[in-house]
DSSP file (Angstrom, degrees, kcal/mol; ACC not computed):
  #  RESIDUE AA STRUCTURE BP1 BP2  ACC     N-H-->O    O-->H-N    N-H-->O    O-->H-N    TCO  KAPPA ALPHA  PHI   PSI    X-CA   Y-CA   Z-CA
    1    1 A M              0   0    0      0, 0.0    38,-0.1     0, 0.0     7,-0.0   0.000 360.0 360.0 360.0  32.7  -21.8  149.9   24.7
    2    2 A N        -     0   0    0      8,-0.0     7,-0.5     5,-0.0    10,-0.1  -0.168 360.0 -74.5-136.1  42.3  -18.8  151.6   23.4
    3    3 A E    >   -     0   0    0      5,-0.2     3,-3.4     4,-0.1     5,-0.2   0.381  64.4-164.2  77.0   0.6  -16.2  148.8   23.3
    4    4 A G  G >  S+     0   0    0      1,-0.3     3,-0.8     2,-0.2    29,-0.1   0.189  73.0   4.9  36.8-124.9  -15.7  148.8   27.1
    5    5 A C  G 3  S+     0   0    0      1,-0.3    -1,-0.3    27,-0.2    28,-0.1   0.441 119.4  78.2 -74.6   1.9  -12.5  147.0   28.0
    6    6 A E  G <  S-     0   0    0     -3,-3.4    -1,-0.3     0, 0.0    -2,-0.2   0.007 134.0 -62.5 -94.7  29.3  -11.7  146.5   24.3
    7    7 A G  S <  S-     0   0    0     -3,-0.8    -3,-0.2    -4,-0.0    -4,-0.1  -0.561  75.3-163.1 124.8 -64.1  -10.5  150.0   24.1
    8    8 A G        -     0   0    0     -5,-0.2    -5,-0.2    -2,-0.2    -3,-0.0   0.306  21.6-113.1  67.2 156.6  -13.6  152.1   24.9
    9    9 A W    >>  -     0   0    0     -7,-0.5     3,-2.2     1,-0.1     4,-0.5  -0.846  21.4-166.1-127.7  93.2  -14.2  155.7   24.2
   10   10 A P  H >> S+     0   0    0      0, 0.0     3,-1.4     0, 0.0     4,-0.9   0.773  83.8  66.9 -54.2 -32.6  -14.5  157.6   27.4
   11   11 A H  H 3> S+     0   0    0      1,-0.3     4,-1.6     2,-0.2     5,-0.1   0.764  92.5  62.7 -64.6 -20.4  -15.9  160.8   25.8
   12   12 A F  H <> S+     0   0    0     -3,-2.2     4,-2.9     2,-0.2    -1,-0.3   0.790  93.0  65.4 -70.4 -24.7  -19.1  158.7   25.0
   13   13 A N  H <X S+     0   0    0     -3,-1.4     4,-2.0    -4,-0.5    -1,-0.2   0.951 106.2  40.1 -61.1 -45.1  -19.6  158.3   28.8
   14   14 A V  H  X S+     0   0    0     -4,-0.9     4,-2.1     2,-0.2     5,-0.2   0.866 112.7  56.8 -76.7 -31.8  -20.2  161.9   29.2
   15   15 A F  H  X S+     0   0    0     -4,-1.6     4,-2.1     2,-0.2    -2,-0.2   0.941 111.1  43.9 -54.1 -47.8  -22.3  162.1   26.0
   16   16 A L  H  X S+     0   0    0     -4,-2.9     4,-1.2     1,-0.2    -2,-0.2   0.876 111.9  53.5 -65.6 -35.8  -24.6  159.5   27.3
   17   17 A G  H  < S+     0   0    0     -4,-2.0    34,-2.2    -5,-0.3    -1,-0.2   0.818 113.1  43.0 -72.0 -29.4  -24.7  161.2   30.7
   18   18 A E  H  < S+     0   0    0     -4,-2.1    -2,-0.2    32,-0.2    -1,-0.2   0.836 122.5  37.4 -76.0 -37.2  -25.7  164.5   29.1
   19   19 A N  H  < S-     0   0    0     -4,-2.1    -2,-0.2    -5,-0.2    -3,-0.2   0.408 137.0  -4.1-100.7   0.4  -28.3  163.0   26.7
   20   20 A G  S  < S-     0   0    0     -4,-1.2     2,-0.3    -5,-0.1    -3,-0.1  -0.309  88.2 -92.9-152.6-119.0  -29.6  160.3   29.0
   21   21 A Y        -     0   0    0     -2,-0.1     2,-0.3    29,-0.1    29,-0.2  -0.978  23.1-105.3-165.7 167.9  -28.6  159.2   32.4
   22   22 A F  E     -A   49   0A   0     27,-2.7    26,-3.0    -2,-0.3    27,-1.3  -0.792  29.8-148.8-101.2 146.8  -26.4  156.8   34.5
   23   23 A V  E     -A   47   0A   0     -2,-0.3     2,-0.1    24,-0.2    22,-0.0  -0.673  24.3 -95.5-111.2 163.6  -27.9  153.8   36.3
   24   24 A G    >>  -     0   0    0     22,-0.6     4,-2.3    -2,-0.2     3,-0.8  -0.379  26.2-114.8 -82.3 161.6  -26.7  152.2   39.6
   25   25 A E  T 34 S+     0   0    0      1,-0.2    -1,-0.1     2,-0.2     5,-0.0   0.758 113.4  64.1 -61.8 -27.2  -24.4  149.2   40.0
   26   26 A D  T 34 S+     0   0    0      1,-0.2    -1,-0.2     2,-0.2    -3,-0.0   0.839 112.8  31.7 -72.0 -29.6  -27.3  147.3   41.6
   27   27 A C  T <4 S+     0   0    0     -3,-0.8    -2,-0.2     1,-0.2    -1,-0.2   0.741 135.0  26.9 -96.0 -28.7  -29.3  147.4   38.3
   28   28 A A  S  < S-     0   0    0     -4,-2.3    -1,-0.2    14,-0.0    -2,-0.2  -0.596  81.7-165.7-134.7  75.0  -26.4  147.3   35.9
   29   29 A P        -     0   0    0      0, 0.0     2,-0.1     0, 0.0    -3,-0.1  -0.245  32.8 -96.2 -63.8 148.9  -23.5  145.5   37.5
   30   30 A Y        +     0   0    0      1,-0.1    -5,-0.0     2,-0.1    -2,-0.0  -0.394  42.9 174.4 -60.8 131.3  -20.0  145.8   36.0
   31   31 A K        -     0   0    0     -2,-0.1    -1,-0.1    -3,-0.1     3,-0.1   0.557  37.8-127.8-117.9 -15.2  -19.4  142.8   33.7
   32   32 A G  S    S+     0   0    0      2,-0.0     2,-0.3     1,-0.0   -27,-0.2   0.380  87.6  55.3  83.5  -9.6  -16.0  143.6   32.1
   33   33 A S        -     0   0    0    -29,-0.1   -29,-0.1     2,-0.1    -2,-0.1  -0.977  55.2-165.4-155.0 141.5  -17.4  142.9   28.6
   34   34 A T    >   +     0   0    0     -2,-0.3     3,-2.3     3,-0.1     2,-0.1   0.242  43.2 138.0-112.2  12.2  -20.3  144.3   26.7
   35   35 A K  T 3  S+     0   0    0      1,-0.3     3,-0.1   -32,-0.1    -2,-0.1  -0.371  81.4   1.0 -61.8 132.9  -20.4  141.6   24.0
   36   36 A D  T 3  S+     0   0    0      1,-0.2     2,-0.3    -2,-0.1    -1,-0.3   0.599 102.8 129.5  61.8  16.1  -24.0  140.5   23.2
   37   37 A D    <   -     0   0    0     -3,-2.3     2,-0.3     3,-0.0    -1,-0.2  -0.661  41.3-159.8 -94.2 152.0  -25.3  143.1   25.8
   38   38 A K    >   -     0   0    0     -2,-0.3     3,-1.4    -3,-0.1     4,-0.2  -0.955  27.9-125.2-132.7 152.5  -28.0  145.5   24.8
   39   39 A C  G >  S+     0   0    0     -2,-0.3     3,-2.3     1,-0.3     4,-0.2   0.848 108.7  68.3 -60.5 -36.2  -29.3  148.8   26.2
   40   40 A S  G >  S+     0   0    0      1,-0.3     3,-0.8     2,-0.2    -1,-0.3   0.680  84.3  71.9 -63.0 -17.7  -32.7  147.4   26.4
   41   41 A N  G <  S+     0   0    0     -3,-1.4    -1,-0.3     1,-0.2    -2,-0.2   0.691 107.0  36.9 -63.8 -19.5  -31.4  145.1   29.2
   42   42 A Y  G X  S+     0   0    0     -3,-2.3     3,-2.1    -4,-0.2    -1,-0.2   0.261  80.0 112.4-119.0   7.4  -31.3  148.2   31.4
   43   43 A A  T <  S+     0   0    0     -3,-0.8    -1,-0.1     1,-0.3    -2,-0.1   0.763  80.6  49.6 -59.2 -30.6  -34.4  150.1   30.2
   44   44 A K  T 3  S+     0   0    0     -4,-0.2    -1,-0.3    -3,-0.1     2,-0.2   0.391  83.8 114.3 -92.9   3.1  -36.1  149.6   33.6
   45   45 A C  S <  S-     0   0    0     -3,-2.1    -3,-0.1     1,-0.1     3,-0.0  -0.503  70.7-116.8 -73.7 146.8  -33.2  150.8   35.7
   46   46 A D        -     0   0    0     -2,-0.2   -22,-0.6     1,-0.1     2,-0.1  -0.607  29.1-110.5 -79.3 141.1  -33.8  154.0   37.7
   47   47 A P  E     +A   23   0A   0      0, 0.0   -24,-0.2     0, 0.0     3,-0.1  -0.454  36.8 173.1 -69.7 142.3  -31.6  157.0   36.8
   48   48 A V  E     +     0   0A   0    -26,-3.0     2,-0.3     1,-0.4   -25,-0.2   0.575  62.0  11.1-119.0 -21.6  -29.2  157.9   39.6
   49   49 A A  E     -A   22   0A   0    -27,-1.3   -27,-2.7     2,-0.0    -1,-0.4  -0.993  52.2-167.3-155.7 154.6  -27.1  160.6   37.9
   50   50 A R        -     0   0    0     -2,-0.3     2,-0.6   -29,-0.2   -32,-0.2  -0.954  25.6-123.1-136.5 160.7  -26.9  163.0   34.9
   51   51 A V        -     0   0    0    -34,-2.2     3,-0.1    -2,-0.3   -31,-0.1  -0.917  16.6-166.3-103.2 122.2  -24.1  165.1   33.5
   52   52 A K  S    S-     0   0    0     -2,-0.6     2,-0.3     1,-0.3    -1,-0.2   0.937  70.4 -11.0 -75.9 -45.7  -25.1  168.8   33.2
   53   53 A E        -     0   0    0      2,-0.0    -1,-0.3     0, 0.0     2,-0.3  -0.989  61.3-171.9-154.8 147.1  -22.3  169.9   31.0
   54   54 A S        +     0   0    0     -2,-0.3     2,-0.3    -3,-0.1    -3,-0.0  -0.929   7.4 168.3-136.4 164.7  -18.9  168.5   29.7
   55   55 A Y        -     0   0    0     -2,-0.3     2,-0.4     5,-0.0     5,-0.1  -0.962  41.6 -86.3-163.5 167.3  -15.9  169.8   27.8
   56   56 A L    >   -     0   0    0     -2,-0.3     3,-1.8     3,-0.1     2,-0.3  -0.737  41.9-121.8 -86.4 129.1  -12.4  168.9   26.9
   57   57 A V  T 3  S+     0   0    0     -2,-0.4     3,-0.4     1,-0.3     6,-0.2  -0.576 104.1  20.0 -68.9 125.7   -9.8  169.9   29.5
   58   58 A G  T 3  S-     0   0    0     -2,-0.3    -1,-0.3     1,-0.2     3,-0.0   0.287 125.9 -86.4  91.7 -12.3   -7.4  172.1   27.7
   59   59 A G  S <  S+     0   0    0     -3,-1.8     2,-0.3     3,-0.0    -1,-0.2   0.218  98.2  13.1  98.7 -16.7  -10.0  172.9   25.0
   60   60 A G  S >  S-     0   0    0     -3,-0.4     3,-1.9    -5,-0.1     4,-0.1  -0.984  96.7 -51.1-174.5 173.1   -9.4  170.0   22.6
   61   61 A W  T 3  S+     0   0    0     -2,-0.3    -3,-0.0     1,-0.3    -5,-0.0  -0.367 122.5   6.7 -58.7 127.4   -7.8  166.6   21.9
   62   62 A G  T 3  S+     0   0    0     -2,-0.1    -1,-0.3     1,-0.1    -4,-0.1   0.532 102.5 103.2  80.9   7.5   -4.2  166.6   22.8
   63   63 A A    <   +     0   0    0     -3,-1.9     2,-0.2    -6,-0.2    -2,-0.1   0.248  58.9  93.4-107.7  11.1   -4.3  170.1   24.3
   64   64 A T        -     0   0    0     -4,-0.1     2,-0.3    -5,-0.1    -6,-0.1  -0.562  51.5-163.5-103.2 168.0   -4.2  169.1   27.9
   65   65 A T     >  -     0   0    0     -2,-0.2     4,-2.3     1,-0.1     5,-0.2  -0.906  38.3-104.3-138.5 165.8   -1.4  168.7   30.4
   66   66 A E  H  > S+     0   0    0     -2,-0.3     4,-2.3     1,-0.2     5,-0.1   0.887 122.8  53.4 -58.1 -35.3   -1.1  167.1   33.8
   67   67 A K  H  > S+     0   0    0      2,-0.2     4,-2.3     1,-0.2    -1,-0.2   0.898 108.5  48.0 -68.9 -42.1   -1.2  170.5   35.4
   68   68 A K  H  > S+     0   0    0      1,-0.2     4,-2.2     2,-0.2    -1,-0.2   0.921 112.7  50.2 -65.9 -38.0   -4.5  171.4   33.6
   69   69 A M  H  X S+     0   0    0     -4,-2.3     4,-2.6     1,-0.2    -2,-0.2   0.905 109.9  49.6 -61.9 -43.1   -5.9  168.1   34.7
   70   70 A M  H  X S+     0   0    0     -4,-2.3     4,-2.6     2,-0.2    -1,-0.2   0.918 111.2  49.2 -62.3 -45.2   -4.9  168.6   38.3
   71   71 A K  H  X S+     0   0    0     -4,-2.3     4,-2.5     2,-0.2     5,-0.2   0.892 110.3  52.0 -61.5 -40.7   -6.5  172.2   38.3
   72   72 A E  H  X>S+     0   0    0     -4,-2.2     4,-2.8     2,-0.2     5,-0.5   0.927 109.6  47.8 -64.8 -46.8   -9.7  170.7   36.8
   73   73 A I  H  X5S+     0   0    0     -4,-2.6     4,-1.6     3,-0.2    -2,-0.2   0.911 113.5  49.1 -56.2 -47.0   -9.9  168.1   39.5
   74   74 A L  H  <5S+     0   0    0     -4,-2.6    -2,-0.2    -5,-0.2    -1,-0.2   0.926 120.2  35.7 -58.0 -44.9   -9.3  170.7   42.2
   75   75 A R  H  <5S+     0   0    0     -4,-2.5    -2,-0.2    -5,-0.2    -1,-0.2   0.835 136.8  10.7 -83.1 -34.7  -11.9  173.1   40.8
   76   76 A N  H  <5S-     0   0    0     -4,-2.8    -3,-0.2     1,-0.3    -2,-0.2   0.472  96.4-119.0-131.8  -2.1  -14.7  170.8   39.5
   77   77 A G     << +     0   0    0     -4,-1.6    -1,-0.3    -5,-0.5    -2,-0.1  -0.662  66.8  19.5  99.7-153.3  -14.1  167.3   40.7
   78   78 A P        -     0   0    0      0, 0.0     2,-0.3     0, 0.0     0, 0.0  -0.099  58.9-154.3 -64.5 151.9  -13.5  164.1   38.8
   79   79 A I        -     0   0    0    -22,-0.0     2,-0.5     2,-0.0   -10,-0.0  -0.854  11.6-129.9-118.3 159.0  -12.4  163.9   35.2
   80   80 A N        +     0   0    0     -2,-0.3     2,-0.3   -69,-0.0   -69,-0.0  -0.930  42.8 139.3-112.1 130.0  -12.9  161.3   32.6
   81   81 A G        -     0   0    0     -2,-0.5     2,-0.3   -71,-0.1   -72,-0.0  -0.934  31.0-151.6-158.0 178.7  -10.0  160.0   30.6
   82   82 A D              0   0    0     -2,-0.3   -74,-0.0     1,-0.0   -73,-0.0  -0.887 360.0 360.0-148.1 178.2   -8.1  157.1   29.1
   83   83 A F              0   0    0     -2,-0.3    -1,-0.0     0, 0.0     0, 0.0   0.302 360.0 360.0-141.4 360.0   -4.6  156.1   28.2
């Protein structure tokens, strides 16, 4: 619900994961567009994951490097980003 394929804001993914939860593909399949979609369409979906804590790699916007991202992946697993 944050512009998805029309740009999207990946930092909202972790905000939603920390303050709510993620649901599975079986209940909320990928559509490629969120136009005319509503959160209420997924209110009955079972939670499958939450984000305990998130932070910016490098400490802030524009402060990261490929090396910092590689270290983060090695130490803590997947990262969320855009281009």
